[in-house]
C-alpha positions in Angstrom: 136.0 119.4 84.7 132.6 118.0 84.2 132.3 114.3 83.2 129.4 112.3 81.9 130.1 109.4 84.1 127.9 106.7 85.5 126.0 107.9 88.5 125.4 110.9 90.7 124.3 109.3 94.0 123.8 110.8 97.3 121.7 110.6 100.4 124.0 107.8 101.5 122.4 107.5 104.9 119.0 106.9 103.3 120.5 104.4 100.9 121.9 102.4 103.8 118.6 102.6 105.6 116.6 101.4 102.6 118.9 98.5 101.7 119.6 97.2 105.2 116.1 97.3 106.6 113.8 94.7 104.9 110.8 96.3 106.4 111.0 99.4 104.4 108.3 99.2 101.8 107.1 102.6 100.8 108.0 104.1 97.5 110.1 107.2 98.1 112.4 109.7 96.4 115.3 111.5 98.2 118.0 113.9 97.2 121.5 114.6 98.5 122.2 118.2 99.0 126.0 118.0 98.5 127.0 119.0 95.0 129.8 117.6 92.9 130.0 114.1 94.4 129.3 111.6 91.7 128.9 108.0 92.8 129.9 105.4 90.2 129.1 102.2 92.1 127.8 100.8 95.4 128.3 97.5 97.2 125.4 95.1 97.2 124.4 95.9 100.7 124.8 99.7 100.3 127.5 100.1 103.0 130.4 101.1 100.7 130.1 103.7 98.0 132.7 104.8 95.4 132.9 107.6 92.9 134.4 110.9 92.0 134.0 114.4 93.3 134.7 117.3 90.9 134.1 120.7 92.5 135.4 124.0 91.3 138.2 123.8 93.8 139.2 120.2 94.0 138.6 116.8 92.4 139.5 113.1 93.0 138.3 109.5 93.4 136.6 108.6 96.7 135.4 105.8 98.9 132.7 106.2 101.5 131.5 104.2 104.4 129.3 105.1 107.3 132.0 104.5 109.8 134.8 106.3 108.0 133.0 108.9 106.0 134.5 110.1 102.7 138.1 109.0 102.0 140.1 110.2 99.0 141.6 107.3 97.2 143.1 108.8 94.1 143.4 111.7 91.7 141.1 112.5 88.9 142.5 113.1 85.4 141.2 113.3 81.9 142.0 109.5 81.4 140.6 108.3 84.8 137.6 106.0 84.7 134.8 105.8 87.3 135.9 103.5 90.2 133.9 100.3 90.4 133.4 98.1 93.5 132.7 94.4 93.9 129.4 93.4 95.4 131.1 92.4 98.6 132.6 95.9 99.0 136.2 94.7 99.3 137.7 95.4 95.8 137.8 98.7 94.0 139.0 99.1 90.5 139.7 102.1 88.3 141.9 103.4 85.5 144.9 105.4 86.8 148.1 106.7 85.1 151.2 104.5 85.0 154.8 105.8 85.3 154.6 107.0 81.7 151.3 108.7 82.3 149.4 106.1 80.2 146.1 105.2 81.8 146.1 101.7 83.1 143.6 99.3 84.8 144.4 99.1 88.5 143.1 97.7 91.9 143.0 99.9 95.0 145.4 99.0 97.7 144.4 101.5 100.4 145.1 105.1 100.9 145.9 106.6 97.5 147.8 103.5 96.4 146.9 101.5 93.4 148.3 98.2 92.0 148.5 98.4 88.2 147.5 95.2 86.5 150.4 93.7 84.6 151.0 95.0 81.1 148.8 93.6 78.4 150.8 91.8 75.6 151.3 94.1 72.7 149.6 97.1 74.3 149.9 100.5 72.5 148.9 103.8 74.0 145.8 105.1 72.3 145.3 108.5 70.8 144.0 109.6 74.2 147.0 108.0 76.0 145.1 105.0 77.3 146.8 101.6 77.6 144.2 99.6 79.4 140.9 100.6 81.1 139.1 98.8 84.0 135.4 98.5 83.2 133.8 96.0 85.6 134.6 93.6 88.5 133.1 90.3 89.6 131.1 90.1 92.9 134.0 88.8 94.9 136.6 91.0 93.2 138.5 88.1 91.7 137.9 88.9 88.1 138.4 92.3 86.3 137.4 93.0 82.7 138.2 96.0 80.5 139.7 97.2 77.3 143.2 97.1 76.0 144.6 99.0 73.0 146.5 97.1 70.3 146.9 100.3 68.2 146.1 103.9 68.7 142.5 103.2 67.7 141.9 99.4 68.1 140.7 98.1 71.4 140.0 94.5 72.5 138.4 93.0 75.6 140.6 91.6 78.3 139.9 89.4 81.4 142.2 89.4 84.4 142.4 87.2 87.5 145.3 86.5 89.8 146.0 83.0 88.5 145.9 83.7 84.8 146.8 87.3 84.6 145.8 89.3 81.5 143.9 87.2 78.9 143.1 88.7 75.5 139.5 87.8 74.7 139.9 89.3 71.3 137.4 90.3 68.7 135.6 88.3 66.0 137.5 89.9 63.1 141.2 90.5 63.1 142.9 93.6 61.8 142.4 97.3 62.3 138.8 97.3 61.2 137.3 95.5 64.2 137.1 96.2 68.0 135.5 94.7 71.0 134.5 96.3 74.3 133.1 94.8 77.6 130.4 96.8 79.4 129.6 94.5 82.3 130.4 91.2 84.1 128.1 88.9 86.0 128.6 88.7 89.8 129.9 85.1 89.5 132.6 86.3 87.1 131.7 83.8 84.4 129.9 86.0 81.8 131.1 89.2 80.2 128.9 91.2 78.0 129.5 94.1 75.6 129.8 94.7 71.9 131.9 93.7 68.9 132.5 96.3 66.2 133.0 95.5 62.5 133.6 98.2 59.9 130.9 98.3 57.3 128.5 96.0 59.2 125.0 97.1 58.3 121.9 95.1 59.1 119.1 95.1 56.6 116.1 97.4 57.1 115.5 101.1 57.3 117.0 101.5 60.8 120.0 99.3 60.5 122.5 102.2 60.4 121.5 103.1 64.0 123.5 100.1 65.3 126.8 101.9 64.5 128.2 98.6 63.3 128.2 97.2 66.8 126.8 93.7 67.6 126.0 92.5 71.1 128.5 90.0 72.3 129.1 87.5 75.2 132.3 86.1 76.4 131.9 82.9 78.3 134.7 80.4 79.3 137.1 82.6 77.4 135.3 82.5 74.1 133.3 85.2 72.3 130.0 84.7 70.7 127.2 86.9 69.4 124.2 87.2 71.7 122.0 86.3 68.7 123.3 82.9 67.5 121.9 83.2 64.0 122.2 86.9 63.4 122.7 89.9 65.6 121.4 92.1 68.4 122.7 95.5 69.5 125.1 96.4 72.3 124.7 94.4 75.6 124.9 96.8 78.5 124.2 94.8 81.7 123.7 91.3 83.1 122.4 89.8 86.3 124.4 87.8 88.9 124.7 84.6 86.9 124.6 85.9 83.3 121.2 84.4 82.6 119.5 87.7 81.9 121.1 90.3 79.6 119.8 93.7 78.7 120.9 95.9 75.8 120.0 98.3 73.1 118.5 97.4 69.7 116.3 94.4 69.6 117.0 92.1 66.6 113.8 93.0 64.8 113.9 96.8 65.6 114.9 97.8 62.1 112.0 95.9 60.6 109.2 96.4 63.2 109.6 99.9 64.3 109.8 102.7 61.7 110.2 105.3 64.5 113.7 104.1 65.3 116.3 106.0 63.3 118.7 107.5 65.8 118.9 104.7 68.3 117.0 101.7 69.5 114.6 100.2 72.0 115.7 98.1 74.9 115.8 94.3 74.7 115.9 91.7 77.5 117.6 88.4 76.6 116.9 85.3 78.7 119.5 82.6 78.3 117.4 79.7 79.5 115.2 79.9 76.4 117.3 82.0 74.0 114.5 84.6 73.6 114.7 88.3 73.0 112.0 90.5 74.6 111.4 93.9 73.1 110.8 96.3 76.0 110.4 99.3 73.7 110.9 102.8 74.9 108.8 105.4 76.8 105.8 106.2 74.5 105.9 109.5 72.8 102.6 111.6 72.8 101.0 112.3 69.5 102.2 115.6 68.1 105.6 115.4 69.8 108.9 114.5 68.1 108.6 110.7 67.5 112.4 110.4 67.3 112.2 110.4 71.1 111.0 106.8 71.0 114.5 105.5 72.0 115.7 103.8 75.2 119.0 102.8 76.7 119.3 100.3 79.6 122.1 100.6 82.1 121.3 98.1 84.9 119.1 95.1 85.7 118.1 93.4 89.0 119.1 89.8 89.5 115.6 88.5 88.8 115.3 90.7 85.7 112.2 92.4 87.0 113.6 95.9 87.3 115.6 97.5 84.5 116.7 101.2 84.6 118.4 103.6 82.2 117.3 106.5 80.1 114.8 107.1 77.3 114.5 109.8 74.7 116.6 111.3 71.9 116.2 115.0 71.8 115.9 115.0 75.6 117.1 112.0 77.5 115.4 111.3 80.8 115.6 108.5 83.4 113.5 105.5 82.7 112.4 102.3 84.5 110.9 99.1 83.3 109.0 96.5 85.3 106.6 93.8 84.1 103.8 95.6 85.9 104.5 99.2 84.8 106.1 98.6 81.4 108.5 101.3 80.4 108.0 104.7 82.1 109.9 107.8 82.8 111.1 107.6 86.3 109.3 110.8 87.2 106.0 109.3 86.0 106.6 106.0 87.9 107.1 108.0 91.1 104.1 110.2 90.5 101.8 107.3 89.9 103.1 105.8 93.1 102.0 108.9 94.9 105.4 110.4 95.4 105.7 114.2 95.2 109.2 115.0 96.4 110.7 114.7 92.9 108.7 117.7 91.7 111.0 120.4 90.2 113.6 117.9 89.1 115.0 116.8 85.8 115.7 113.1 86.4 118.3 112.7 83.7 119.5 109.1 84.2 118.9 106.0 86.3 122.1 104.0 86.4 122.2 101.5 89.2 119.7 99.1 90.7 120.3 97.0 93.8 120.5 93.2 93.2 117.1 92.7 94.8 115.6 95.5 92.7 114.5 97.6 95.7 116.6 100.7 95.2 117.4 102.7 92.1 119.9 105.5 92.0 120.7 108.1 89.4 121.4 111.7 88.8 119.5 114.8 87.7 119.2 118.5 88.0 116.8 120.8 89.8 114.8 123.1 87.6 116.2 126.6 88.0 118.8 125.2 90.4 122.0 126.2 88.6 124.4 124.0 86.6 125.2 121.5 89.4 124.1 117.9 88.9 122.6 116.3 92.0 121.9 112.8 93.0 118.6 111.0 93.8 117.6 107.7 95.3 114.3 106.0 94.6 113.0 103.3 96.8 110.6 101.0 94.9 109.3 98.8 97.7 
């Protein structure tokens, strides 16, 4: 079974070398030859890696360390989610089946054992037999956030910690016509970001429909608010260690300022200390090519907000990177301009993780003419 899940990472030894040796400064690109291993998260220092493997013969969730190698930690099913790991490398979360087979948020206990988080009040199995899903974990592993179903189709955001248990963070609008969904949590566990959905919500302007009725949202101290205090911004996809920088898709003025946007949006960066939105745009589309490809989607941001990675394009989505110096570029072009040649012959499909210090980016891609297998890549920026 092939899943479009977070990250295909490899070259673990190189990742460790890059992240653990401050002297490494040369821009580089490496691949990992092993197929089917898909990394979904990495500890802050690069010493612990988690993900899934899905070969033609076997599949499962795994944890990897240099000392212990690859360790199978659970089975892979149609309702499993990518395992996530805390920055300190000590806590792994995922979604695994309960005794009824309903997918439930859980914390890894060692081996193939998982501790299910306590039942969410009023939870109802979804149409896909999901009760709760684990989405993100704080840096020290003490806080878990995810989604819980209150009907077969309605999902709301939850926050869990050992002291308070499951807490329903709710949605702005009650009833069956509204949802909320978390996508990330700050390392300090205080800020949750994601989106809030309202049926029929349509911003003004020619590109308003591209938002899909989703408004970027923040949960802080147990309360939800829109990222844009006096209007709206699109889905919030990632945040830094303290929640002071948030990146998402669909800048508040996209629908007015950019007539190219019809099927998606550009990337925004929100800075909490001044309440400003910065439109980072998308990778420029050459004259004569399909201008609908002017679309970008961020997935991760460094703690200082100076490196943002994701994908850009609509007809063909490719890995992108943004820095203040480079602006938004396809990852392949960023590497080429830095003098790197080892990525030649690759489709770099997505960049999905950046180290807290912004030095290492990981993602997945496919070799041109290399068959159907997705492979991992690692880019060292400095």
